[in-house]
N, C-alpha and C positions, 0 to 999 in steps of 0.2 A: 735686714738693712742696718748698716752701722749708724751709730749716733755719736755726735760730738767727736768726729774724727780729727779735729784740730788738736785734741789733747795728745800728749806724747808720754812715753815711758822713759824714765831715767833709771837704767839698770845699775845698781850699786855692786857690780861684779866684773871681774875680768875673765871669768870662766867662758871658754869658747862654747861649751855645751849649753850654758844658759843663754848665751847670745843667739845661738842657733834656734833655740826654742822660742825666745822672745820674737825673733825675726819671723817665725812661722805664723805668728798671730797677725802679721801684716798691719801692725800699728807703728806709726813713727816712733823711733826710739834712739837713745844715745847711751853711750857707756861712760860711767863716772865711777871709777874705783873708790872703794871706801877706805882701805888701809887701816882698819881698826884692829885693836888688840882682841884676840879671840879666846883668851883665857876665861873660864867660868868657874863659879864656886863648886867645890866637890859635891856639895849636897844637892845640886840641881838635877832634876829628872831629865831624861832625854827630850821631853816636850819643852821644858824650860830652856834647855840648851839651844835647840834649833829656833825656837821663837825669840829667845833673848838675843841671840847673835844676829838673826835676820833683822830684828828691830834696831840693834846697835849699828849695823851696816847702813840701813836706810836712814837712820837719824843723822849719822855722820855726813852723808851726802846731802840730806835735806838742809842741814845747818850751813852747808857751803853754797847751796843754790837758792835757798828760800827767798822768795820775793812775791809780794801780793799779786804781781802780774804774771807770775810763772804759770803756764797752763800745762803743768807736768805732774805726773805721779811717780814718786820714787819707789822702786821695788828692790828690796833686799831679800836674800835667800841664803839658807845654810842647810847642809846635809851632813848627817852622821850615820855611822853603822853601829848597831848595838847587838852584841852577842852575850846572852845570859847576864844582862844588866851591866855589861862592861862596854864602855864606849871606845870604838876604834876610830881614831882620827886618820890623818894623812901619815904615811910611814916616813920616818926620819932618814932611812937609808934602805938599801936592798935587803939587808938582813932583817930589818924590821918588817918590810913588806912580806918576805917569806914567812916570818913568824905569824903575821896576821892571816895570810892566806891559808897556812897550814891549820890554824885554829878554826877556820870556816869550813873546811872540807867535810862533806857529808852531813852538814848541819843546817838548820834554818836560823837565820838572823833577821833583825828588823832594820829597815832603812827609814830614818825620819828626815823629812825635809820641811823646813819652816819657810813661810813667806810673810814679809811685812810690806805694807803699802802705805805711803804717806802722801797726802795731797800737798804739793809744794805751795799752793796758794793760801791754805788755811790750817795746815797741820793735822787735818783729819787722818786718823790712823786705824788700820786693821791689821791684825796678826793672827795667822792660823798655821796649821801643819797637817801633813798627811803621813801615814805609815804604810809601808809595803813589806811583806814577808818575802824573803829570798832564800831558796834552798840551793846550796852548792853541791856539785858532783864530787865524788871521791877522786882525787888526782894523785898521781905519784909525785915524789919529791922532784923528779926530773921535769915533769910537766909544770910544776909550780915555778921551778927555777927558770924554765923557758919563758914563762909569762913575765916573771920579774925582769928577765934580761931584755924584754921588749921595750922596757921603759914606761909602759902605760901606767903601772901602779903608783908612780912617784908622787903625783899630785892629787890623788883621789882618796877619799875617806874609805877605810876598809881595804885599801890597796888594790881595788879593781874598778874597772869602768864597764858597765853593762852594755853600753852602746858601741864598744869597740871589740877588741880581741877578747876582752873579759866575758863577752857573751858566751864563749865556749866553756866557761867555768860553771855556768848556771844551769841547774836542772829544771827549776820552775820558779815562778813568782806568783804571789797572791796579792793583788792590789794594783795600784797605778804604776805602770812602767816608768813614767816620766818622773815620779818621785825618786826612783833609783838613779835616774840620769842626773837629777839635781834641780828640777823645777816642775812641779805638778801643774801643767798648763790648764787643766780643767778647773782646779781650785783657783788658780790665778784669774782665769776668765770670770769666775763668779765674783771674786773680790773686786775686780775692775769695774763691774757693773755698779758697785756702790759709789764709784767716782765718775759715773757718767760715761764710761767707756764700754761699748758693746762690741765684742769682737766678731759677731755674726750679723 
């Protein structure tokens, strides 16, 4: 049985994928884009990057909506793809997308997704992350170019989306599928319990 259902989530993201996953929890929510600078220090580890950017996004929105009467929890999230300690962000163009996808072929990489939650009423904060291993199939250059031409890679870390046509590129995963999509809902549900929101 749900508790404290009057609480709502403020998602600090415009990602359609994260919106769909938040909606699946059947908790009242609203979208409030963060528009933060996403550069990070070169020495940051993948864990620091996803947790730091998630927190930065959540803090930016919290600063805009914070009010002692707000019955909301701000949720920020960030996802990166890591291949042999090299972070692959969103491709700058089709050529960059092809290069990224070519480097991933037949190899296993890590997908890190961080989540930050801030209670808008009192500033209580939690930040965590999850990691999933993804192994890609070996594809021909023509197949990679065909996927790039679909337009799907343009706004995705690592230049692919596992929930779309990009699923055909993946041989197997080890870990949470939703971490790869961009929001590990199992982790988020555990975090929300600390703010009095029980999704079940």
